[in-house]
N, C-alpha and C positions, 0 to 999 in steps of 0.2 A: 504494500500500500504506500510506503514511503517513496519507493521508486516511481510508482505511478504518479504520486503527488508532485515529485520533482519534474517529471516529464511534462505534466500539465502546466506547471508554472513557466518553464522554459518555452514551451510551445506558445502559450498565450502572450508572453512578452515579445517573442519573435513575430507573431501575427500582428500585434499592435504596431510594432515598428514598421512592418511592411505596409500596413494600411495607412499609417501616417505619411510615409514617404510617397506613396502613390497619390494621396490627397494633395500633397504639396506640388507634385508634378502636374496634377490636374489643374490647380489654380494658376500655376505658371503658364500652362498651355492655354488656358482661357484668356489670360492677358495677351499672349502672343496672337491668338486668333482674333481678338477684338482689334488689335493694331493692324493685322493683315487685312481684315475686312474694311477698316476705315481707309487704309492706303489704297486698296483696290477700288473703293468707291470714289476717292478723289481722282484716281486715274481715269475712271469711266467718264467723269464730267469735265475733265480738263483736256483730254486727248480728243478734241471735238472741234471741227472746223467752225461750226456755227457759234460756239462759245468764244473761240478766238476772235472772230469777226465782231460779234455783237457785244461781248463783254469788254474785251481788251481795247479794240480799236473804235467801235462806235459808242462804247460806254452806255449801252442801253440798259439802264438800271431796272426798268420795268421787266424787260425780258430776263435779266439776271435773277430778279426776285422770283419770277414765275417758274423758271426752268432750272435754276441752280440753287441759289440761296434758300428761298422759301420752300422749294420742293424738297431739298435735302433735310430741312428742319421738320417739315410736316411728315415726310415719309419715314425718316429714320431717327428723328429726335436728336439730330446733331446740335450741340450747344452753340458752336461758333461755325459760321461759314463765311470766309473772307476771300475776296478776289483782289489781288494786287497787280500793278503793272510791273514792268521789268525793274524799275527803280524802287520797288517796294512801297509805292504810293497807293493808298486806298482807292479802289474803283467802286466796289460795292461790298457790303458786309452785313451780316445779321447775327445778333447775339440774343438767343432765347426769344425769338420772335420780334425783336426790335431792330430796325435798320440803323446802321452806324453812320454817324456824320463824320467821324474821324477815328483813327486807330487809338485805342486807349494808351495813355503814356505808360511805358515800361513793358508793353506786351511783347515787342520784338526784342527779347533778351539775346545775349550772346549765343546761348545754346539754340534759341529759336532761329537766329540768323545762320548758324552753322547747319541746321536742318534744311533751311532754304538753299544753302550752297550745295549740300549733298543732293538735293532734289534736281537741280539743273545740271549736275555732273552725271549725265545719263546718255544712253543711246536714243536719239530722238526718233529713230525709226521704230523703237519699241520702248518708250519711256517707262522708267521705274520710279515710283514715288519714294520719298524718305519718311520714316515714321519713328516715333520714340515716345517715352513718357517724360513730360516736362512739368515744371511748376508754372501754372497759368493763374496769375493774380492770387497767389498764395494757396492754390489747391492743385493736387496732382491730376493730370489730365492726359489722355491719349491724343497725340497730335500727328497728323499726316499732312505732308506738303507735296504737291505734285505740280510740275510746270505745265502751263498752257502751251500745247504743242499742236501744230497743224500738220495734216498729211495730204498727199496728192489725191485728187486735184484741188488746188487752192492757189490764190494769188499771193499768199503769205509764205515766208521762208519756212521750210520744213526741217531745217537743221539747227534750230535755236529755240530757246524758251521765249515766249511772248509775255509771260507774267507768271503769277503763282495762284494756285487754289489751295486754301488752308482749311482743314476740317479739324475741329477740336471737340472731344467728348470728355467731360469730367468723369472721374472714377467716383461716382456718387451713388446714392441709394437706388437710383433707377437701374444701374448696371448690376450692383451687388444684389439687389432684390431678384433680378432675373436669374442670376447664378444660383442663389439660394433655392429658388423655385425649380429651375430646370435641371440642376445637377445635384440636388439634395446636399448642399453644403451648409451645415447647421451653424447658426450664429455667426455668419460671415459679416465682418464689419471692417471699417477703415479707421485706424488710430492715427491722429495727426502726428506730424514729425516732432512737434514740440512736446507732446505728451509722452511720458515714460511708459512703455508697455508693461503690463502686469507680469510678474515673475512667472516663468514657465512652471507649470505644475504637472505636466504630463497629460493634462486634459485639453490643452489648447495648442494649436500649431500656428505658425506665423510665417509671413513672407515679406521682407522689407522691400520698399520701393525707393528707387534713387534715380536722380538725373544722370545723363551721360557722363557728367563730371564726378559722379559719386556723392552728390549732396542728397541727404535723406529727404524723402517726400512724405513718408508715413509708413505704416505697417498694416498689411492685411492680416487679420486674425480670424480664426474659425475653430470650431470644435470638430476634430476628425472622428471617424468611426473608431471604436476600440472593441472590436469583436472578441479579442483575447481576454481583455479585462472583464467584459461581461460574462464570458465563459467561466473565468476563474471565480468571480464573485458568486455566481449561482451554484457552482459545483462544490465550493469549499465545505458547506455544512454536510453534504453527502459523503465527502471524503473522510471527514472526521468521524461521522457515524459509521463508516465502513471499517474503521480501525476496531471498533467494538463489536461489530457484527460482520465478520469477514464474509461469510457466505451470502447473506441477504444484502449486505451493503455493496459487495462487489458486483452482484447482478444488477442492482439498481444503478450503480455508477456506470456500468457498461451501457445501459440503455440511455441514460441521460447524456453520456458522452457522445453517443451517436447523434442525438437530437441537436446538441450544440455545435458539433462539427458541421452538420447540415446548415445551421444558422450562420456559422462563419463562412461557409462556402457561398451562401446566398449573398453575404456582404461583398465578397470578392467578385461574384458575378455582376453585381451592381457596378463595381469599379470597372469591370471589363466592358460593360454596356456603355458607360460614360466614355471610355477610350474609343470605342467604335463610333460614337456620335461625334467626337472631336475629329477623328480621322475623316469622316464624311464631310464635315464642315470645311476641312482643309483641302479636300481633293475633288469636291463636286460643286458645281454652280448652284448657289442658293435659290435662284429663281426657277430654273428649268429642271434641275436635278441631273443634268448631263455632267460628264466629266469636265473639269476645268482645264485651263491651259497646261498646268504643270503635270497633272495626271495623264493627259493625252500625249504630251511629249514623251513621257516615260514609256507608255504603251507603244508609241510609234517607234521608238528606238528598238525595243525588243522585237516587235513584229517585222519591221523592215530589215533588221539584221538577219532574222530567220529567212526572209524571202531571198536576200542576197546569198546567204549560205547555201540554200537549196535551189538556187537559180529559178526562183519564182518571180512573177510580176506583182507589183502593188501600185496603187494610185492614191495620191493625197489630193483631196478636193478642198479648196478654200472658198467658202460661200459667204457672200455679202448681200444682204437684202436690199433691193432697190425700192425706193419709196417709203422706207420705214420712218424717215424723219417727218414725212407728211402725215403719217398716222399719229405720231406723237404731237405734232403741231395742231392737228384738227380735232383729234379725239382724246388727247391727253396721255400722260405716261402710263396710267393704269391700263388703258386699252393697248398701249404698246407692249406692256409686260405680258398681258394675256395673249397677244399675238405671238410673242417670242416663245411662250410656253407651248402654244399650239404647233408652231413650226418645229420646235425641238421634238415634241412627241411624234409628229407626223414623219419627220425625217428618220427617226429611230426605227419606225416601222418599215421604211423603204429598204433598209439594208439587212444583211445577214447578221446572225448572232455573233459571228467571229469578227465583224467589222466594228469600227469605233466611230462614235459621233460625239463631238465636244462643242461647247460654247466658249469662245475666246474672249467675250466681252462685247457690250453693245449689241449690234445686229450681225455679228460675225460668227460663223460656225466653221468647223473643220471636220472632214470625214476621212477615215483611213479604210481603204478597200484592199484587202489582202487576197493573195492567190487568185488574181484575175488572169484570164487567158490572153487578153489583148485590150487595146484602147476601146474597142467596140463594147466590151463589158462595162467599162467605166462610162461610156457615152449613154448606155441604157439607164444607168442610175441617174445621170444628169437629166435625161429626158423625163424620168419619173419625178424629179424635183421640180422641173419646169411645169410639168403637167399638174402637180400639186398646187402650184401658184398661178395656174393659167387664168383663172377667173376671180371674181370677188370672193374673198374668204369671209365666212360668217363666224365670228368669235364673240361670245358674250352678247349676242343679239345685235351686233354691229357689223356692217359690211366694210371690208378693208381690201384695198387693191395694192398688192406688192409683187415684186419679181425677185429674181436672184441672179447676180453676176457670179460666175464660177470660174476659178482658175484651177488647172490640173497639172500636177507633176507626176511623172511615171518613174518607178524604180524597176529595173536598173537602166532604162532607156535614156533618161535625162541625166542621172548621176547615181553613183554608188556611195557618195558622201552624204551620210544622214543629216549632217548639219546644213546642207544646201536644199534639201527637199522642201521644207516649209517655205523658204525664201522664194524658190522657183514657183511654187503654187501661188504665193502672194503676188508675184510679178504678173503671172498669167491672169489672175483675177482682175488686177487693175487694167490689163490690156483689154479684157472682155468688157469691163465697165466703160472704158473710153470709146468703145464702138457702139454703145447703146445700152438698152436695158434688157434683162432676161436673156443674156447671152453667156456663152462659155468659151474658153480658150485652153488648148493644150500648150504647155510651155515649149518654147524653142529658144535657141541661143540668141537669135536676132532681137529678142525682147529686152536683153540686158541694156 
């Protein structure tokens, strides 16, 4: 009985340490995901020709309020949405529903300016935003900065930043409450940097927040699951009783042990479910449910390498919807989102289970067709996509008219270098778009 008692104590302590470490990883991952989603959102609304023209150069504040600042606040609850020109002068901004007349003094700190510098140090053909946790007016906040960038066709330069789009979300009760509710993180709270955190008692876990310079911003604190302690607390009376009644107590101990091991297993399964949810949020598009850019590129590399190794053909299709801006302008972003979901679901039904469909952002999709016999097989899929969008589409009781410009790159006919496949398909798509609407082009070297 003494040996069993020692094993139970050691097992419960090990289980508690494991559960606490996993909960700390979960909270850190949630912070990283919030930053990633905010950064992707800033990129979606700054890598946009209409925004460059109307916000940066025409300074149409009504359009900026309706399509950028006000929309982001109303749709996503973003606390700050600020558009600056190249010289970091305010063009338009909104803070918690109130339009800004000027930038608050002290907002653009040295760390903030460094984040802006990091944002414009990017590949303008595929701009990447910069994001971090900063001190915004005395409170920790998630900050994302993305350059306003134009892409062809446009009269503006495509190799430089035309301004900045800044999104800020405070780490406040709204975010913490969502995490407590959605991920079962008990008693999650934010302790200010000036307040000394309570002594660790083994019941609480914490994660300090700091600026890029290492200055403290506060501490996230919560009560992690302690399945081992719960197990030990409930079993202790029975173990002691078992010392006096070896036979009866041993039988009862055995049965109770099985029940609490199942309870501990249930807690670990909940942690596993949370990890699966985090994985999906990181690798799939939140609107359509398709694979996102990073997951698609990973699959593409594996599948295309297999095709090259076994001397098979594959095709990469870059699809850009024609007329999607008109849907957003006339029917609103909600109707545009419904249309994107419909297109994503419909295109996924047109291809085989071994093929991939992904959304790259905005109205751009990418398809990977593996093990095709010839270009004619790819053309048949293109014809299906054009037939899908041939007439007015009814979504949500509204009729919408869109087309699709499609660029195609073939493996190994065009290249065996996996890094060039996506670029070639992109070039071919722009070639198709330049010729009109609802057209497609296969890549050839003269397009370079």
